[in-house]
N, C-alpha and C positions, 0 to 999 in steps of 0.2 A: 136326342141321342143319349145313350146310356154312358155311364162312366167307363165301362169296358170298351165301348165303341170309340170313345174319345182317346183312351189309352192306346188302343190298337192303331188308330189313325196317326197318333203322335209317333208311335213306334215305326210305322211304315214310312212316314216322312223323314224321320231321323235316319233310317236305313238308306233311303234314297240319297240323302246328302252325303252319307259316308261312301256310297258307291260312286257318286258323281259330285265331288266337292266343288263348290263355287270358289275359284281361286281369286277372282277379282270382279268387282262390280263396275270398275272403271272401263272407259272405252278402250278397245284394243289398239295396240300400237304396232305398225308394220315394220318398225325399225329393227334390224337384226341385232343379235346379241353383241355386246361390246367386245372389241378385240382383247385378247389376253396378253398382248405385248404393246408397249407404248404408253403414252400419257394422253388422256382426253383433254380437249380444250376446256377453257373456263365456262361458266354458266352461260355466257353470251354466245359462245360457240362460233364466233365470227372470225377470230384471228388467233393464231397460236404460233409460238416460236420455240425452238429448242436450240440451246447454245452449248458450245463445247469450250472449255477453258483448260488447256493442257499446260502444265508447268515443266514437263520433262523434255520438251523439244527445244532445239536451239533457236529456231526462227519463227515457228508457228506460235502466235499469241492467242488468237481466239477465232471462232467461226460460229455461224448461226444459220439455221434454216427456218423458214416460216411458211405458213399457208393461210390464205385469207379467202373467204367466200365472197365473190363479187356479186353474183346473182344466182338464180336457181340452178343453173347448169355450168357455171364458170368459177374456177378458182384461180387465184394468183399465188404463185410460189416464188419464194425469194431466198437468197442466201448471200453471205459475205464471208470473206477470209481476211484476217489481219495478221501482220507479222510485227515483230519488235522493231525492225528496221527495214529499209529498202532491200529487196531481194531480186535475183535475176528474173524469176518468173513466179507469179502468184495467180492462182485460179480457183474458181468454184464451179463445179458441175452440178446441175440440178436435175432431179428425177421426181416424178410424182408417183406415189405408191398407193395401192388400195389393199384393204384387208380382205383376204380370201377366206370366207367363213368356213368353207368345206375343208381346206387344207390347214386352216388356223395359223396363217402366216401372212406377213406383208409381202406383196409382189410388186415389181415395177410395172406401172401402167404405161410409162413412157419416159424417154430421155428428152429433156427440154433444151439442152445446150450447155455450152461452157462459156464462162466469162473469164477473160485472161488479160493480164497486164505484165509488162516487163519493167524492170527497174522501179518498182513501187512497193508500198507496204500495205495496200488495201485494194480490194476489188469486191464489187457487189453486182448482183443481177436480179432481175425480176422477169418472169414469164407468165403469161396468161394462157390457160388451157381449158377447153370444154371437157366436162366429165359426165358420166352417167349417174343418175340418181340411185339411191338405195344402197350406197356403199360408204364406208369410212375411207378417208384419204389423209395422207400426210406427205411431207416433203422429205426426200433424202438428198443431202448435199455432200459432195466429196470435195474437201478442201486440200489443195496441193500447193506446196512451196518448193521451189528449186533454187539452190544457191551453191555456187562453186562445185557443181557436179553432184551435190547431195540433194536428196528428195525427202520431204516429209509429207505424209498423207494422213488425213483424219476425216472421219465420216460423222456427220450430225444428222439427227432426225427431228423434225418438228413434232409438236403435239398433233393429234388427229382431230378431224372434224367429220361430221356426218352430213352427207348431201342427200336431201329428200328427193 
């Protein structure tokens, strides 16, 4: 092959790569894009928690929600509410949320129940739920405190995990 032939062939190959660039030589990943809201789990991806510490409330001290992958299709969600002292009613409501890729927002996948105590300063709860693969999930917890006719309500969100 002549020098002109080699140069022409090199030019054609370069043009092909410009028209159809190779973006990655790694194996493709079917995992959807990361959510644009929320915090991802750590590198292990197995357990995450999000806590709230509010100093401007009279009774509410802290609350947390978490999510843990039990197996391929099951997650365990949890939450707790804590007050500075014993109150009339203390509760935590748990929801599991999924990331809607099309609408680009978190949506409730289900309400898992309320854990409630009277005349106490701490309540916690854990629920296990089956989920579909191919989505990001997190926990939303609503922490409620009632004392003397007054109510304080705070929401916490766990970090998110991806279920394959």
